[in-house]
C-alpha positions in Angstrom: -14.8 40.4 73.4 -16.9 41.4 70.9 -13.9 42.0 68.8 -12.6 38.4 69.5 -16.2 37.2 68.5 -16.0 39.4 65.6 -12.7 38.1 64.6 -13.5 34.4 65.3 -16.9 35.0 63.2 -14.8 36.6 60.1 -12.2 33.7 60.9 -14.9 31.2 60.4 -16.4 32.7 57.2 -12.6 32.8 55.8 -12.3 29.3 56.6 -15.5 28.6 54.9 -14.6 30.5 51.9 -11.2 28.5 51.8 -13.0 25.4 52.2 -15.4 26.2 49.2 -12.3 27.4 47.1 -10.5 24.2 47.7 -13.7 22.1 46.9 -14.3 24.2 43.8 -10.3 23.6 42.7 -10.5 19.8 43.5 -13.7 19.5 41.2 -12.0 21.5 38.6 -9.0 19.3 38.6 -11.0 16.1 38.7 -13.1 17.5 35.3 -9.7 18.4 33.7 -8.4 14.7 34.2 -11.9 13.6 33.1 -11.4 15.8 30.0 -7.9 14.2 29.6 -9.0 10.6 29.9 -11.8 11.4 27.1 -9.5 12.9 24.9 -6.9 9.9 25.3 -9.8 7.5 24.3 -10.9 9.2 21.5 -7.5 9.7 19.9 -7.0 6.0 20.8 -9.9 5.1 18.8 -8.7 6.8 16.3 -5.4 5.5 16.3 -7.1 2.1 16.2 -9.2 3.4 13.0 -5.7 4.6 11.3 -4.1 1.3 12.1 -7.0 -0.7 10.6 -7.2 1.5 7.5 -3.2 1.0 6.9 -3.8 -2.7 7.2 -6.6 -2.7 4.8 -4.8 -0.9 2.3 -1.5 -2.8 2.7 -3.7 -6.0 2.3 -5.0 -4.5 -0.8 -1.6 -3.7 -2.4 -0.5 -7.2 -1.4 -3.3 -8.6 -3.3 -2.8 -6.3 -6.3 1.0 -7.0 -6.3 0.1 -10.5 -6.1 -2.5 -10.3 -9.1 0.0 -8.5 -11.0 3.0 -11.2 -10.3 0.3 -13.8 -11.4 -0.8 -11.9 -14.7 2.8 -11.7 -15.4 3.6 -15.4 -14.7 0.5 -16.5 -16.7 1.5 -14.3 -19.6 5.3 -15.7 -19.1 3.9 -19.2 -19.1 1.7 -18.6 -22.3 4.8 -16.9 -24.3 7.1 -19.8 -23.1 4.6 -22.1 -24.4 4.3 -20.3 -27.6 8.0 -20.1 -28.0 8.3 -24.2 -27.2 5.5 -24.6 -29.8 7.7 -22.6 -32.0 10.9 -24.6 -31.4 8.9 -27.6 -31.9 7.8 -26.6 -35.1 11.2 -25.0 -36.0 12.5 -28.3 -35.2 10.0 -30.2 -37.5 10.8 -27.8 -40.4 14.6 -28.5 -39.8 13.9 -32.2 -40.0 11.8 -31.9 -43.2 14.6 -29.6 -44.5 17.0 -32.3 -43.6 15.0 -35.3 -45.3 14.4 -32.9 -48.7 18.2 -32.5 -49.1 18.3 -36.5 -49.1 15.9 -36.8 -51.9 16.4 -35.7 -55.2 14.3 -33.7 -57.8 12.8 -30.5 -58.4 9.7 -30.7 -56.1 12.0 -31.5 -53.5 13.8 -28.5 -54.0 10.3 -26.9 -54.0 9.7 -28.1 -50.7 12.9 -26.9 -49.4 12.5 -23.6 -50.3 9.2 -23.6 -48.9 10.8 -24.9 -45.8 13.3 -22.2 -45.7 10.2 -19.4 -46.4 8.0 -21.0 -43.6 11.3 -21.1 -41.1 11.9 -17.3 -42.0 8.2 -16.5 -41.0 8.5 -18.4 -37.8 11.6 -16.9 -36.7 9.9 -13.5 -37.7 7.2 -14.5 -35.7 8.8 -15.7 -32.8 11.2 -12.3 -33.0 7.7 -10.8 -33.1 6.5 -12.6 -29.8 9.8 -11.9 -28.0 9.4 -8.1 -28.6 5.6 -8.3 -27.5 6.4 -10.2 -24.5 9.0 -8.0 -23.4 6.8 -4.8 -24.2 4.3 -6.6 -21.9 6.6 -7.5 -19.4 8.1 -3.7 -19.5 4.5 -2.3 -19.4 3.6 -4.7 -16.1 6.9 -3.2 -14.7 6.0 0.3 -15.0 2.3 -0.2 -13.9 4.0 -2.1 -10.7 6.1 0.8 -10.4 3.4 3.2 -10.7 1.1 1.5 -8.0 4.1 1.2 -5.2 4.7 4.8 -5.8 0.9 5.5 -5.6 0.7 3.6 -2.4 3.6 5.1 -0.8 2.5 8.5 -1.4 -1.1 7.3 0.3 0.8 6.0 3.2 2.9 9.2 3.5 -0.3 11.0 3.4 -1.5 8.8 6.2 1.5 8.9 8.0 1.2 12.9 7.8 -2.5 12.6 9.1 -1.4 10.6 12.2 1.4 13.3 12.9 -0.9 16.1 12.5 -3.7 14.1 14.5 -0.9 13.6 17.0 -0.1 17.3 17.4 -3.6 18.5 17.5 -3.7 16.0 20.7 -0.7 17.1 22.2 -1.5 20.5 21.8 -5.3 20.0 22.9 -3.8 18.3 26.1 -1.7 21.2 26.9 -4.3 23.8 26.5 -6.7 21.9 28.6 -3.8 20.9 31.3 -3.0 24.8 31.5 -4.8 27.1 33.6 -7.8 29.4 32.3 
């Protein structure tokens, strides 16, 4: 009987130890799940922040692109206005030249010669303006291409950072989920 009583006591003690170990295991599981939930929340918050930053960068890029396009349009408009003025001046010069041809005299021949010289200067000025406009357009395109390349590089860096953070998160989740 004493052996039965001792066995029963030992059995109760083993059951008590098993129950305590089960409670400890359940508490460890609960803490691991809570840590996983907290880690997921932190990653979601960080991803949200990264999305906001990427959105801002996209907005800034679009604004900068719009400003550059507006500047190109304004420069083009000004150049076109100057060209129209030059064409108008050229047309006036042609008209004066035609009038001068109809009139006789040495003084009118001087006017014709002066008109031709002015026309040559206007043509040279027009050619210089066209060259300057083309140069400004090329520079603007280069700046726009550089800006796009810069923003693509920044986007690539952000994407790499997001991938690295995801990898860290997955690595941390795997480590926190594995038994110690």
